[in-house]
DRENFILUM-166889 format. One record per atom (N, C-alpha, C): residue in three letters; chain; atom name; x, y, z. Coordinates in steps of 0.1 Angstrom, whole numbers, plus 2048, in hexadecimal, padded with zeros to 3 digits. Each point is the difference from the previous one (the first is absolute). Layout:
+------+-------+------+-----+-----+-----+
! resn ! chain ! name !  xx !  yy !  zz !
+------+-------+------+-----+-----+-----+
!  ALA !     A !   CA !   X !   Y !   Z !
...
+------+-------+------+-----+-----+-----+
// end
This chain:
+------+-------+------+-----+-----+-----+
! resn ! chain ! name !  xx !  yy !  zz !
+------+-------+------+-----+-----+-----+
!  MET !     A !    N ! 808 ! 7F4 ! 800 !
!  MET !     A !   CA ! 7F8 ! 80C ! 800 !
!  MET !     A !    C ! 809 ! 80C ! 800 !
!  ALA !     A !    N ! 7FB ! 80A ! 7F9 !
!  ALA !     A !   CA ! 808 ! 80D ! 7FF !
!  ALA !     A !    C ! 800 ! 807 ! 80D !
!  ASP !     A !    N ! 80A ! 808 ! 803 !
!  ASP !     A !   CA ! 801 ! 808 ! 80C !
!  ASP !     A !    C ! 7F5 ! 80B ! 7FE !
!  THR !     A !    N ! 7FB ! 804 ! 80C !
!  THR !     A !   CA ! 7F7 ! 80B ! 7FF !
!  THR !     A !    C ! 806 ! 80C ! 808 !
!  HIS !     A !    N ! 7FB ! 80C ! 7FC !
!  HIS !     A !   CA ! 805 ! 80D ! 805 !
!  HIS !     A !    C ! 7F5 ! 809 ! 804 !
!  THR !     A !    N ! 801 ! 808 ! 80A !
!  THR !     A !   CA ! 7F6 ! 80A ! 803 !
!  THR !     A !    C ! 806 ! 80D ! 7FD !
!  ILE !     A !    N ! 7F8 ! 808 ! 7F8 !
!  ILE !     A !   CA ! 803 ! 80E ! 7FD !
!  ILE !     A !    C ! 7F4 ! 808 ! 802 !
!  LYS !     A !    N ! 802 ! 80D ! 803 !
!  LYS !     A !   CA ! 7F5 ! 809 ! 802 !
!  LYS !     A !    C ! 800 ! 809 ! 7F4 !
!  LEU !     A !    N ! 7F4 ! 801 ! 7FA !
!  LEU !     A !   CA ! 7FE ! 809 ! 7F4 !
!  LEU !     A !    C ! 7F3 ! 807 ! 802 !
!  SER !     A !    N ! 800 ! 80C ! 7FB !
!  SER !     A !   CA ! 7F3 ! 807 ! 800 !
!  SER !     A !    C ! 7F7 ! 7FB ! 7F5 !
!  SER !     A !    N ! 7F3 ! 803 ! 800 !
!  SER !     A !   CA ! 7F7 ! 7FC ! 7F6 !
!  SER !     A !    C ! 804 ! 805 ! 7F2 !
!  ASP !     A !    N ! 805 ! 80C ! 800 !
!  ASP !     A !   CA ! 805 ! 806 ! 7F3 !
!  ASP !     A !    C ! 80C ! 7F8 ! 7FB !
!  GLU !     A !    N ! 809 ! 7FC ! 809 !
!  GLU !     A !   CA ! 80C ! 7F9 ! 7FB !
!  GLU !     A !    C ! 7FB ! 7F2 ! 7FB !
!  ILE !     A !    N ! 7F7 ! 7FA ! 806 !
!  ILE !     A !   CA ! 7FB ! 7F3 ! 7FB !
!  ILE !     A !    C ! 7F9 ! 802 ! 7F3 !
!  GLU !     A !    N ! 7F9 ! 80A ! 7FE !
!  GLU !     A !   CA ! 7F9 ! 803 ! 7F3 !
!  GLU !     A !    C ! 80B ! 802 ! 7F5 !
!  ILE !     A !    N ! 80B ! 806 ! 803 !
!  ILE !     A !   CA ! 80A ! 802 ! 7F6 !
!  ILE !     A !    C ! 806 ! 7F3 ! 7FC !
!  ILE !     A !    N ! 802 ! 7F7 ! 80A !
!  ILE !     A !   CA ! 806 ! 7F3 ! 7FD !
!  ILE !     A !    C ! 7F6 ! 7F8 ! 7F8 !
!  VAL !     A !    N ! 7F3 ! 801 ! 803 !
!  VAL !     A !   CA ! 7F5 ! 7F9 ! 7F9 !
!  VAL !     A !    C ! 800 ! 804 ! 7F1 !
!  ASP !     A !    N ! 801 ! 80E ! 7FE !
!  ASP !     A !   CA ! 801 ! 805 ! 7F2 !
!  ASP !     A !    C ! 80C ! 7FB ! 7F9 !
!  ALA !     A !    N ! 80B ! 7FF ! 806 !
!  ALA !     A !   CA ! 80D ! 7FB ! 7FA !
!  ALA !     A !    C ! 7FE ! 7F1 ! 7FD !
!  LEU !     A !    N ! 7FA ! 7F9 ! 809 !
!  LEU !     A !   CA ! 7FE ! 7F1 ! 7FD !
!  LEU !     A !    C ! 7F7 ! 7FE ! 7F4 !
!  GLU !     A !    N ! 7F6 ! 809 ! 800 !
!  GLU !     A !   CA ! 7F6 ! 7FF ! 7F5 !
!  GLU !     A !    C ! 807 ! 802 ! 7F2 !
!  ALA !     A !    N ! 808 ! 80A ! 7FF !
!  ALA !     A !   CA ! 808 ! 803 ! 7F4 !
!  ALA !     A !    C ! 809 ! 7F4 ! 7FD !
!  ASP !     A !    N ! 807 ! 7FB ! 80A !
!  ASP !     A !   CA ! 809 ! 7F5 ! 7FE !
!  ASP !     A !    C ! 7F8 ! 7F3 ! 7FB !
!  MET !     A !    N ! 7F5 ! 7FE ! 806 !
!  MET !     A !   CA ! 7F8 ! 7F4 ! 7FD !
!  MET !     A !    C ! 7FB ! 801 ! 7F1 !
!  GLU !     A !    N ! 7FC ! 80C ! 7FC !
!  GLU !     A !   CA ! 7FB ! 802 ! 7F3 !
!  GLU !     A !    C ! 80B ! 7FD ! 7F6 !
!  GLY !     A !    N ! 80D ! 804 ! 803 !
!  GLY !     A !   CA ! 80B ! 7FD ! 7F8 !
!  GLY !     A !    C ! 802 ! 7F1 ! 7FE !
!  TYR !     A !    N ! 7FE ! 7F8 ! 80B !
!  TYR !     A !   CA ! 802 ! 7F1 ! 7FF !
!  TYR !     A !    C ! 7F4 ! 7FA ! 7F8 !
!  VAL !     A !    N ! 7F4 ! 805 ! 802 !
!  VAL !     A !   CA ! 7F5 ! 7FB ! 7F8 !
!  VAL !     A !    C ! 802 ! 803 ! 7F1 !
!  GLU !     A !    N ! 805 ! 80B ! 7FD !
!  GLU !     A !   CA ! 802 ! 803 ! 7F1 !
!  GLU !     A !    C ! 80C ! 7F8 ! 7FB !
!  ALA !     A !    N ! 80A ! 7FD ! 808 !
!  ALA !     A !   CA ! 80B ! 7F8 ! 7FC !
!  ALA !     A !    C ! 7FB ! 7F1 ! 7FE !
!  ALA !     A !    N ! 7F7 ! 7FC ! 808 !
!  ALA !     A !   CA ! 7FB ! 7F2 ! 7FF !
!  ALA !     A !    C ! 7F8 ! 7FF ! 7F3 !
!  LYS !     A !    N ! 7F8 ! 80B ! 7FD !
!  LYS !     A !   CA ! 7F8 ! 800 ! 7F3 !
!  LYS !     A !    C ! 809 ! 7FF ! 7F4 !
!  GLU !     A !    N ! 80B ! 808 ! 801 !
!  GLU !     A !   CA ! 809 ! 800 ! 7F5 !
!  GLU !     A !    C ! 807 ! 7F3 ! 7FE !
!  ALA !     A !    N ! 804 ! 7FA ! 80B !
!  ALA !     A !   CA ! 807 ! 7F3 ! 800 !
!  ALA !     A !    C ! 7F6 ! 7F5 ! 7FB !
!  ARG !     A !    N ! 7F4 ! 801 ! 804 !
!  ARG !     A !   CA ! 7F6 ! 7F7 ! 7FB !
!  ARG !     A !    C ! 7FE ! 801 ! 7F1 !
!  GLY !     A !    N ! 800 ! 80C ! 7FB !
!  GLY !     A !   CA ! 7FF ! 802 ! 7F1 !
!  GLY !     A !    C ! 80C ! 7FB ! 7F8 !
!  ASN !     A !    N ! 80B ! 7FF ! 807 !
!  ASN !     A !   CA ! 80C ! 7FB ! 7FA !
!  ASN !     A !    C ! 803 ! 7F2 ! 804 !
!  SER !     A !    N ! 7F7 ! 7F9 ! 806 !
!  SER !     A !   CA ! 801 ! 7F2 ! 803 !
!  SER !     A !    C ! 80C ! 7FD ! 809 !
!  ARG !     A !    N ! 802 ! 809 ! 80A !
!  ARG !     A !   CA ! 80B ! 7FE ! 809 !
!  ARG !     A !    C ! 7FA ! 7FC ! 80E !
!  ARG !     A !    N ! 7FD ! 7F3 ! 801 !
!  ARG !     A !   CA ! 7F8 ! 7FB ! 80B !
!  ARG !     A !    C ! 807 ! 802 ! 80E !
!  GLU !     A !    N ! 80D ! 7FE ! 801 !
!  GLU !     A !   CA ! 807 ! 802 ! 80C !
!  GLU !     A !    C ! 7FF ! 80E ! 805 !
!  GLU !     A !    N ! 801 ! 80A ! 7F7 !
!  GLU !     A !   CA ! 7FF ! 80E ! 803 !
!  GLU !     A !    C ! 7F2 ! 803 ! 805 !
!  VAL !     A !    N ! 7F6 ! 7FA ! 7F9 !
!  VAL !     A !   CA ! 7F2 ! 803 ! 804 !
!  VAL !     A !    C ! 7FE ! 7FC ! 80E !
!  ALA !     A !    N ! 805 ! 7F4 ! 804 !
!  ALA !     A !   CA ! 7FF ! 7FB ! 80D !
!  ALA !     A !    C ! 807 ! 809 ! 80A !
!  THR !     A !    N ! 80C ! 804 ! 7FD !
!  THR !     A !   CA ! 808 ! 809 ! 809 !
!  THR !     A !    C ! 7F9 ! 80D ! 802 !
!  PHE !     A !    N ! 7FC ! 806 ! 7F5 !
!  PHE !     A !   CA ! 7F9 ! 80E ! 801 !
!  PHE !     A !    C ! 7F3 ! 7FF ! 807 !
!  THR !     A !    N ! 7F8 ! 7F5 ! 7FE !
!  THR !     A !   CA ! 7F3 ! 7FE ! 806 !
!  THR !     A !    C ! 802 ! 7FE ! 80F !
!  GLU !     A !    N ! 80A ! 7F8 ! 804 !
!  GLU !     A !   CA ! 802 ! 7FE ! 80E !
!  GLU !     A !    C ! 804 ! 80D ! 807 !
!  ALA !     A !    N ! 809 ! 808 ! 7FA !
!  ALA !     A !   CA ! 804 ! 80D ! 805 !
!  ALA !     A !    C ! 7F4 ! 809 ! 802 !
!  ALA !     A !    N ! 7F7 ! 800 ! 7F6 !
!  ALA !     A !   CA ! 7F4 ! 809 ! 801 !
!  ALA !     A !    C ! 7F7 ! 7FB ! 80C !
!  GLN !     A !    N ! 7FE ! 7F3 ! 801 !
!  GLN !     A !   CA ! 7F8 ! 7FA ! 80B !
!  GLN !     A !    C ! 806 ! 803 ! 80E !
!  ARG !     A !    N ! 80D ! 7FF ! 801 !
!  ARG !     A !   CA ! 806 ! 803 ! 80D !
!  ARG !     A !    C ! 7FF ! 80F ! 803 !
!  ILE !     A !    N ! 801 ! 809 ! 7F7 !
!  ILE !     A !   CA ! 7FF ! 80E ! 802 !
!  ILE !     A !    C ! 7F2 ! 803 ! 804 !
!  LEU !     A !    N ! 7F6 ! 7FA ! 7F9 !
!  LEU !     A !   CA ! 7F2 ! 802 ! 803 !
!  LEU !     A !    C ! 7FD ! 7FC ! 80F !
!  ALA !     A !    N ! 806 ! 7F5 ! 804 !
!  ALA !     A !   CA ! 7FD ! 7FC ! 80E !
!  ALA !     A !    C ! 805 ! 80A ! 80A !
!  VAL !     A !    N ! 80C ! 805 ! 7FE !
!  VAL !     A !   CA ! 806 ! 80A ! 809 !
!  VAL !     A !    C ! 7F7 ! 80D ! 7FF !
!  LYS !     A !    N ! 7FD ! 804 ! 7F4 !
!  LYS !     A !   CA ! 7F8 ! 80C ! 7FE !
!  LYS !     A !    C ! 7F2 ! 7FF ! 807 !
!  THR !     A !    N ! 7FA ! 7F4 ! 7FF !
!  THR !     A !   CA ! 7F3 ! 7FE ! 807 !
!  THR !     A !    C ! 802 ! 801 ! 80F !
!  ARG !     A !    N ! 80A ! 7FB ! 805 !
!  ARG !     A !   CA ! 802 ! 801 ! 80F !
!  ARG !     A !    C ! 802 ! 80E ! 804 !
!  LEU !     A !    N ! 807 ! 808 ! 7F9 !
!  LEU !     A !   CA ! 802 ! 80E ! 803 !
!  LEU !     A !    C ! 7F4 ! 808 ! 7FF !
!  GLU !     A !    N ! 7F8 ! 7FD ! 7F5 !
!  GLU !     A !   CA ! 7F3 ! 807 ! 7FE !
!  GLU !     A !    C ! 7F7 ! 7FE ! 80C !
!  GLU !     A !    N ! 800 ! 7F4 ! 806 !
!  GLU !     A !   CA ! 7F7 ! 7FD ! 80B !
!  GLU !     A !    C ! 804 ! 809 ! 80C !
!  LEU !     A !    N ! 80C ! 805 ! 801 !
!  LEU !     A !   CA ! 804 ! 808 ! 80B !
!  LEU !     A !    C ! 7FB ! 80E ! 7FF !
!  VAL !     A !    N ! 7FD ! 805 ! 7F4 !
!  VAL !     A !   CA ! 7FC ! 80E ! 7FF !
!  VAL !     A !    C ! 7F1 ! 801 ! 7FB !
!  GLU !     A !    N ! 7F9 ! 7F5 ! 7FF !
!  GLU !     A !   CA ! 7F2 ! 801 ! 7FC !
!  GLU !     A !    C ! 7F8 ! 808 ! 80B !
!  ASP !     A !    N ! 7F6 ! 807 ! 7FB !
!  ASP !     A !   CA ! 7F8 ! 808 ! 809 !
!  ASP !     A !    C ! 7F4 ! 7F8 ! 805 !
+------+-------+------+-----+-----+-----+
// end
């Protein structure tokens, strides 16, 4: 299991991180689409996994700032 860390962030800081993760995730989704179009299966799997992992972290952070 991965080590865990505790950090203190303001809601604004969390929202900044969420926005950055969203942009990063979109890049991986687009890369997966491009790889799929070029029949590069291993890259599709890698990019899809990265996007899914980013989504999981993004979702956890969003839960902290929901009203």
